[in-house]
C-alpha positions in Angstrom: 104.1 87.6 93.9 103.6 87.1 97.7 107.2 88.0 98.4 107.1 91.1 96.1 103.9 92.3 97.8 105.2 92.1 101.4 105.6 95.9 101.6 102.0 96.5 100.5 100.4 94.0 103.0 99.7 96.6 105.6 97.6 98.6 103.1 95.8 95.5 101.8 95.1 93.3 104.9 92.5 95.5 106.7 90.1 95.4 103.7 91.1 92.4 101.5 91.4 88.7 101.6 94.1 87.8 99.0 94.0 84.8 96.8 97.1 84.1 94.9 96.7 82.2 91.6 99.9 80.5 90.7 100.4 79.2 87.2 99.2 75.7 86.5 102.1 73.4 87.0 104.2 76.5 87.8 103.8 77.6 84.1 102.1 80.7 82.7 101.8 82.1 79.3 105.0 83.2 77.6 105.6 85.8 74.9 107.0 84.4 71.7 108.2 86.4 68.8 108.0 84.9 65.3 111.3 85.7 63.5 109.7 85.8 60.1 107.0 88.4 60.7 108.1 90.0 64.0 104.6 89.2 65.6 104.5 88.5 69.3 102.1 85.9 70.4 101.5 84.4 73.9 102.1 80.7 74.1 99.9 79.1 76.8 97.5 82.0 77.2 94.4 79.8 76.5 95.5 77.3 79.1 96.3 80.0 81.7 92.9 81.7 81.0 91.1 78.4 81.5 92.9 78.0 84.8 92.1 81.5 86.0 88.4 81.0 85.0 88.3 77.7 86.9 89.8 79.4 90.0 87.2 82.2 89.7 84.4 79.5 89.5 85.8 77.4 92.4 87.0 80.1 94.8 85.1 83.2 93.8 83.3 85.5 93.6 86.1 88.0 93.7 85.7 91.8 94.0 88.8 92.6 92.0 92.0 91.5 90.5 95.6 92.6 91.0 98.5 91.9 88.7 102.2 92.6 88.6 104.2 92.7 85.4 103.0 89.9 83.3 100.1 89.5 85.7 99.1 93.1 85.0 98.9 92.3 81.3 96.7 89.3 82.1 94.6 91.4 84.5 94.0 94.0 81.8 92.9 91.2 79.4 90.6 89.8 82.1 89.1 93.3 82.5 88.2 93.2 78.8 86.5 89.8 79.2 84.6 90.5 82.4 80.8 90.4 82.5 79.3 93.8 83.1 76.0 92.4 84.6 77.2 89.4 86.5 75.8 87.0 83.8 78.7 84.7 82.7 79.1 83.7 79.1 81.8 82.3 76.9 82.9 85.8 75.8 82.5 87.2 79.4 83.5 84.3 81.6 84.4 86.2 84.8 83.1 89.1 86.8 84.8 91.6 89.1 84.6 95.3 89.9 88.1 96.8 90.1 91.7 96.2 89.1 95.1 97.1 90.5 97.8 96.9 87.8 101.5 97.2 88.7 104.3 97.6 86.2 102.2 96.4 83.2 101.8 97.2 79.6 99.1 96.4 77.0 99.2 92.9 75.6 101.0 92.6 72.3 98.5 90.1 71.1 94.8 89.6 71.9 94.4 93.3 71.2 90.8 92.8 70.1 89.9 92.5 73.8 90.8 96.2 74.2 88.0 97.1 71.7 85.4 96.1 74.3 85.3 99.7 75.7 82.5 99.2 78.1 84.5 96.5 80.0 87.2 99.0 80.8 84.8 101.3 82.8 85.8 100.1 86.2 87.9 101.6 88.9 91.6 100.9 88.3 94.8 101.8 90.2 98.1 101.7 88.2 101.4 101.7 90.1 104.3 102.6 87.9 108.0 102.8 88.5 109.6 105.9 86.9 112.9 104.0 86.4 111.4 100.6 85.5 114.0 99.0 83.1 111.6 96.1 82.2 108.4 98.0 81.4 109.1 101.5 80.3 106.9 104.2 81.9 105.3 105.1 78.6 104.1 101.5 78.2 102.6 101.5 81.7 100.9 104.8 80.9 99.6 103.4 77.7 98.0 100.5 79.6 96.4 103.0 82.1 94.9 105.0 79.2 92.9 102.0 78.1 90.8 102.4 81.2 88.3 105.1 82.0 89.5 107.5 84.8 92.5 105.5 85.9 94.2 106.4 89.1 98.0 106.5 88.4 100.6 106.3 91.1 104.2 106.7 90.3 107.3 106.0 92.4 111.0 106.5 91.9 111.8 102.8 91.9 112.0 100.3 89.0 110.2 97.1 88.3 109.0 96.5 91.9 105.8 96.6 93.9 106.6 99.8 95.8 105.6 100.0 99.4 106.2 103.6 100.2 103.9 105.2 102.8 102.3 107.3 100.0 101.6 104.2 97.9 100.2 102.3 100.8 97.9 105.2 101.8 96.7 105.5 98.2 96.1 101.8 97.8 94.1 101.8 101.1 92.0 104.8 100.0 91.3 103.1 96.6 90.2 99.9 98.3 87.9 101.7 100.8 85.9 103.2 98.0 
């Protein structure tokens, strides 16, 4: 993600200290579709979540999360699991106050997390490529609609972290709030 974000660094560096969480043993959770019932599950999600929570505990606190593609899906699930009052529990094991989601869509499994409506009342910025061949614009907009009052930025590119001046200016303005 560091390489993909290089165009956004000028917008992020003045206000943010970035911590990149790489998958444990270079592995993340992977979608798997059962041929018999056509249900998509994510293999390795529990291990990845444990690793993320451990990182929050050891390196946090963090003000926000940012995710691109599969990371945006994970960040949306994390938003649903966040503590609203800072008190950490098994059901709400992390705490943060905003999210930036790029080229993401709602999770195909773990949908029950999206029922925790109060957890999705946080400032979010969604960056969406109009010509994204991996995550269709409608799927990215569906993810944005899960959140209350999302800020949605669209660009003419595809499945990228866009670094146009307009995107950089909007990201900076979002982070300065």
